Backbone as numpy.savetxt, mean C-alpha at the origin, in Angstrom:
# Nx Ny Nz CAx CAy CAz Cx Cy Cz
58.57 -60.00 -9.94 58.64 -58.78 -10.00 57.30 -58.01 -10.95
56.88 -58.81 -11.88 55.89 -58.42 -12.55 54.65 -58.20 -11.81
54.58 -58.92 -10.80 53.33 -58.85 -10.05 53.41 -57.82 -9.07
54.59 -57.35 -8.53 54.91 -56.52 -7.66 54.67 -54.95 -8.37
55.13 -55.02 -9.75 55.19 -53.67 -10.32 53.67 -53.49 -10.69
52.84 -54.66 -11.05 51.35 -54.36 -11.06 50.67 -53.86 -9.95
50.98 -54.43 -8.74 50.33 -54.02 -7.44 50.68 -52.46 -7.41
52.05 -52.10 -7.57 52.38 -50.72 -7.25 51.65 -49.87 -8.29
51.70 -50.16 -9.53 51.09 -49.63 -10.48 49.47 -49.27 -10.11
48.94 -50.49 -9.67 47.28 -50.28 -9.19 47.19 -49.29 -8.00
48.25 -49.47 -7.07 48.15 -48.56 -5.98 48.18 -47.11 -6.14
49.45 -46.91 -7.17 49.53 -45.57 -7.82 48.34 -44.88 -8.50
47.62 -45.86 -9.31 46.46 -45.40 -10.05 45.19 -45.09 -8.87
45.41 -45.87 -8.07 44.08 -45.64 -6.97 44.31 -44.48 -6.23
45.71 -44.09 -5.77 45.94 -42.92 -5.19 45.76 -41.87 -6.01
46.11 -41.99 -7.29 45.81 -40.78 -8.22 44.35 -40.51 -8.43
43.63 -41.49 -8.41 42.03 -41.26 -8.74 41.57 -40.68 -7.42
41.98 -41.29 -6.39 41.55 -40.43 -5.11 41.83 -39.08 -5.03
43.01 -38.65 -5.35 43.46 -37.36 -5.34 42.64 -36.50 -6.43
42.66 -37.00 -7.50 41.70 -36.50 -8.55 40.07 -36.07 -7.85
39.65 -37.19 -7.21 38.21 -37.07 -6.67 38.16 -35.95 -5.70
39.21 -35.94 -4.86 39.35 -35.07 -3.70 39.48 -33.48 -4.34
40.30 -33.35 -5.31 40.53 -32.15 -5.88 39.20 -31.70 -6.51
38.40 -32.56 -7.21 37.07 -32.27 -7.95 36.10 -31.78 -6.87
36.18 -32.50 -5.69 35.16 -32.34 -4.63 35.62 -30.97 -4.04
36.72 -30.48 -3.70 37.15 -29.29 -3.35 36.70 -28.22 -4.06
36.89 -28.22 -5.38 36.63 -27.37 -6.66 34.94 -27.12 -6.51
34.40 -28.17 -6.32 32.88 -28.09 -6.44 32.43 -27.41 -5.12
33.13 -27.73 -4.12 32.78 -26.91 -2.57 33.08 -25.70 -2.77
34.12 -25.08 -3.39 34.48 -23.77 -3.55 33.49 -23.03 -4.29
32.99 -23.71 -5.53 32.03 -23.13 -6.37 30.66 -22.63 -5.58
30.30 -23.86 -4.59 28.96 -23.62 -3.83 29.35 -22.75 -2.81
30.41 -22.50 -2.31 30.74 -21.68 -1.32 30.54 -20.19 -1.98
31.00 -20.14 -2.82 31.10 -18.84 -3.71 29.65 -18.24 -4.01
28.97 -19.33 -4.58 27.50 -19.16 -4.68 26.65 -18.62 -3.37
26.94 -19.41 -2.37 26.47 -19.12 -0.97 26.72 -17.74 -0.85
28.16 -17.22 -0.74 28.45 -15.96 -0.46 27.98 -14.81 -1.22
27.63 -15.21 -2.54 27.14 -14.24 -3.38 25.46 -14.24 -2.91
24.90 -15.17 -2.59 23.50 -14.97 -2.20 23.42 -14.41 -0.95
24.31 -14.43 0.04 24.44 -13.86 1.25 24.56 -12.18 0.92
25.43 -12.00 0.10 25.74 -10.52 -0.36 24.47 -9.76 -0.97
23.80 -10.59 -1.75 22.74 -10.26 -2.40 21.58 -9.90 -1.53
21.35 -10.85 -0.49 20.31 -10.68 0.51 20.67 -9.44 1.50
21.80 -9.33 1.76 22.22 -8.06 2.48 22.05 -6.77 1.94
22.16 -6.79 0.47 22.05 -5.64 -0.16 20.38 -5.45 -0.39
19.81 -6.41 -0.48 18.27 -6.43 -0.47 17.77 -5.63 0.81
18.20 -6.17 1.94 17.77 -5.72 3.33 18.06 -4.43 3.37
19.23 -3.89 2.75 19.58 -2.44 2.93 18.55 -1.67 2.05
18.51 -2.19 0.81 17.63 -1.30 -0.01 16.27 -1.37 0.65
15.57 -2.32 1.38 14.34 -2.21 1.87 14.28 -1.28 3.06
15.46 -1.21 3.81 15.56 -0.49 4.98 15.49 1.09 4.43
16.12 1.38 3.32 16.29 2.57 2.81 14.92 2.96 2.19
14.24 2.16 1.67 13.03 2.53 1.06 11.86 2.75 2.16
11.93 2.12 3.31 11.39 2.20 4.36 11.34 3.67 4.98
12.63 3.98 5.30 13.00 5.24 5.64 12.55 6.30 4.67
12.63 6.08 3.39 12.38 7.24 2.58 10.70 7.32 2.64
10.01 6.29 2.58 8.60 6.31 2.77 8.13 6.79 3.80
8.63 6.56 4.97 8.51 7.09 6.28 8.58 8.72 6.32
9.67 9.27 5.70 10.02 10.67 5.40 8.94 11.27 4.58
8.82 10.58 3.54 7.83 11.23 2.41 6.40 11.29 3.29
5.83 10.20 3.81 4.69 10.34 4.47 4.73 11.39 5.63
5.60 11.58 6.38 5.90 12.65 7.17 5.61 14.09 6.74
6.27 14.15 5.50 6.30 15.56 4.97 4.90 15.71 4.49
4.39 14.67 3.90 2.95 15.06 3.29 2.03 15.05 4.42
2.05 14.66 5.77 1.16 14.89 6.71 1.40 16.23 7.12
2.53 16.69 7.35 2.89 18.19 7.69 2.44 19.20 6.70
2.44 18.95 5.48 1.82 19.71 4.53 0.28 19.73 4.64
-0.28 18.60 4.82 -1.73 18.45 5.10 -2.07 19.35 6.38
-1.29 19.00 7.49 -1.53 19.68 8.61 -1.56 21.25 8.50
-0.47 21.79 7.55 -0.54 22.98 7.30 -1.69 23.51 6.63
-2.14 22.76 5.67 -3.50 23.23 4.84 -4.46 23.32 5.86
-4.88 22.38 6.71 -5.93 22.44 7.59 -5.56 23.61 8.54
-4.47 23.90 9.12 -4.31 25.00 10.01 -4.54 26.44 9.06
-4.21 26.36 8.14 -4.47 27.63 7.37 -6.05 27.79 7.02
-6.77 26.95 6.64 -8.13 26.62 6.42 -8.82 27.10 7.62
-8.61 26.59 8.78 -9.48 26.96 10.13 -9.01 28.40 10.37
-7.77 28.87 10.15 -7.43 30.31 10.48 -8.25 31.33 9.88
-8.35 30.91 8.29 -8.97 31.85 7.44 -10.51 31.77 7.87
-11.24 30.64 8.27 -12.45 30.57 8.59 -12.68 31.39 10.02
-11.98 31.34 10.87 -11.96 31.92 12.06 -11.91 33.47 11.73
-11.24 34.06 10.90 -11.16 35.43 10.25 -12.49 36.01 9.61
-12.83 34.88 8.90 -14.13 35.35 8.15 -15.61 35.08 8.81
-15.36 33.98 9.70 -16.65 33.77 10.39 -16.21 33.37 11.97
-15.98 34.50 12.70 -15.51 34.39 14.04 -16.57 33.76 15.07
-17.83 33.91 14.64 -18.81 33.06 15.60 -18.79 31.64 15.18
-18.30 31.11 14.25 -18.25 29.84 14.05 -17.54 28.84 14.96
-18.09 27.68 15.49 -17.39 26.91 16.32 -16.23 25.94 15.89
-15.55 25.48 16.38 -14.51 24.63 15.91 -15.06 23.39 15.12
-16.16 22.84 15.81 -16.88 21.52 15.14 -17.23 21.91 13.81
-17.98 22.87 13.71 -18.48 23.48 12.33 -17.41 23.68 11.48
-16.42 24.32 11.76 -15.16 24.55 10.87 -14.58 23.27 10.44
-14.52 22.22 11.38 -13.87 21.15 11.01 -14.71 20.14 10.09
-16.15 20.08 10.25 -17.34 19.65 9.34 -17.05 20.19 7.91
-16.89 21.61 7.73 -16.81 22.09 6.60 -15.62 21.77 5.81
-14.41 21.52 6.49 -13.26 21.01 6.01 -13.59 19.43 5.43
-14.12 18.79 6.17 -14.35 17.45 6.09 -15.45 17.29 4.69
-16.40 18.06 4.65 -17.07 18.18 3.53 -16.39 18.61 2.33
-15.50 19.40 2.37 -14.71 20.28 1.05 -13.68 18.83 0.69
-13.08 18.17 1.77 -12.14 17.03 1.42 -13.07 15.84 0.70
-14.29 15.50 1.16 -15.04 14.55 0.62 -15.65 15.12 -0.96
-15.67 16.44 -1.16 -15.91 16.88 -2.60 -14.56 16.76 -3.54
-13.45 16.93 -2.70 -12.16 16.56 -3.58 -11.96 15.22 -3.96
-12.30 14.35 -2.93 -12.02 12.98 -3.26 -13.17 12.43 -4.34
-14.57 12.95 -4.36 -15.37 12.50 -5.14 -15.00 13.07 -6.50
-14.67 14.25 -6.82 -14.10 14.84 -8.15 -12.72 13.94 -8.56
-11.80 13.53 -7.76 -10.73 12.78 -8.21 -11.30 11.45 -8.89
-12.32 10.71 -7.92 -12.84 9.33 -8.36 -13.75 9.44 -9.65
-14.44 10.78 -9.72 -15.26 10.85 -10.74 -14.55 10.88 -12.25
-13.31 11.08 -12.12 -12.67 11.39 -13.40 -12.14 10.19 -13.92
-12.03 9.04 -12.94 -11.50 7.76 -13.51 -12.43 6.68 -13.81
-12.16 5.67 -13.89 -13.22 4.59 -14.47 -13.83 3.65 -13.18
-13.64 4.27 -12.18 -14.21 3.68 -10.91 -15.60 3.41 -10.76
-16.11 2.70 -10.26 -17.65 2.60 -9.93 -17.67 2.97 -8.23
-18.56 3.88 -7.88 -18.54 4.27 -6.80 -20.12 4.01 -6.00
-20.03 3.55 -4.69 -21.14 3.08 -4.07 -21.56 4.04 -3.04
-22.51 4.57 -2.72 -22.77 5.55 -1.54 -23.66 4.65 -0.73
-23.63 5.05 0.60 -24.57 4.61 1.54 -25.39 5.79 1.90
-26.62 5.66 2.59 -27.39 6.53 2.83 -26.68 7.47 3.90
-25.91 7.15 4.72 -25.10 7.86 5.59 -24.06 9.03 4.79
-23.48 8.11 3.66 -22.48 9.08 2.94 -23.36 10.39 2.22
-24.47 10.19 2.05 -25.13 11.21 1.31 -26.14 11.95 2.06
-26.35 11.71 3.33 -27.31 12.30 4.21 -28.82 11.97 3.60
-28.82 10.70 3.21 -30.14 10.37 2.76 -31.12 9.70 3.80
-32.31 10.19 3.72 -33.51 9.61 4.32 -34.55 9.19 3.46
-35.13 7.99 3.95 -36.42 7.77 3.07 -37.64 7.85 4.29
-38.41 8.88 3.52 -39.59 8.94 4.45 -40.88 8.49 3.64
-41.99 8.16 4.36 -42.99 7.72 3.77 -44.47 8.85 4.25
-44.66 9.73 3.21 -45.81 10.68 3.36 -47.05 10.20 2.87
-47.95 9.93 3.76 -49.41 9.45 3.20 -49.96 10.74 2.66
-50.30 10.78 1.59 -51.12 12.00 0.96 -52.56 11.46 0.53
-53.47 12.34 0.93 -54.72 11.99 0.42 -54.93 12.16 -1.12
-55.36 11.13 -1.73 -55.55 11.33 -3.15 -57.02 11.95 -3.68
-56.85 12.93 -4.46 -58.33 13.48 -4.77 -58.83 12.51 -5.84
-60.18 12.48 -5.59 -60.91 11.52 -6.69 -61.19 12.12 -8.04
-61.26 13.21 -7.99 -61.55 13.64 -9.51 -61.14 15.35 -9.53
-61.19 15.82 -10.55 -61.11 17.26 -10.53 -62.11 18.20 -9.64
-63.17 17.72 -9.54 -64.31 18.35 -9.00 -63.77 18.58 -7.52
-62.98 17.59 -6.77 -62.52 17.71 -5.65 -61.89 18.84 -5.23
-61.21 19.77 -6.33 -60.12 20.68 -6.26 -61.11 21.80 -5.88
-62.44 21.90 -6.22 -63.22 23.22 -6.01 -63.82 22.89 -4.45
-63.75 21.70 -3.93 -64.24 21.87 -2.53 -63.19 21.82 -1.64
-63.47 22.72 -0.54 -62.66 23.17 0.20 -63.13 22.59 1.72
-61.90 22.21 2.27 -62.16 21.65 3.79 -62.43 22.68 4.88
-62.24 23.69 4.42 -62.23 25.24 5.58 -63.83 25.32 5.88
């Protein structure tokens, strides 16, 4: 009888241990599942945020573009009124020059280092050979 009772007690103990391990595993699985669901919700929220930010950025850029277009249009119309003989290419060149001046003014107020190319400043380097006079007496001598 004792050996049967011991065997039954051992079976009950093993069954209890197995059930406890299963419950512990289920609990761990639930915790992991909740963490995964939380991550999914977080990623969905981030995706929604990025989409909204992208839409806002696009709308802002569109508004800024329309405002800039209105400035250009107004400027060109004013130039047409003031200088009716000026062609459109010249008007656009005046606009571009003024915009470069605005950009340079903005940059010059900061700590930026600005480098110019010869094309940026309409720079040309020419070599003019000059005849050097030998003395002050050459000033009185005329080639004429």
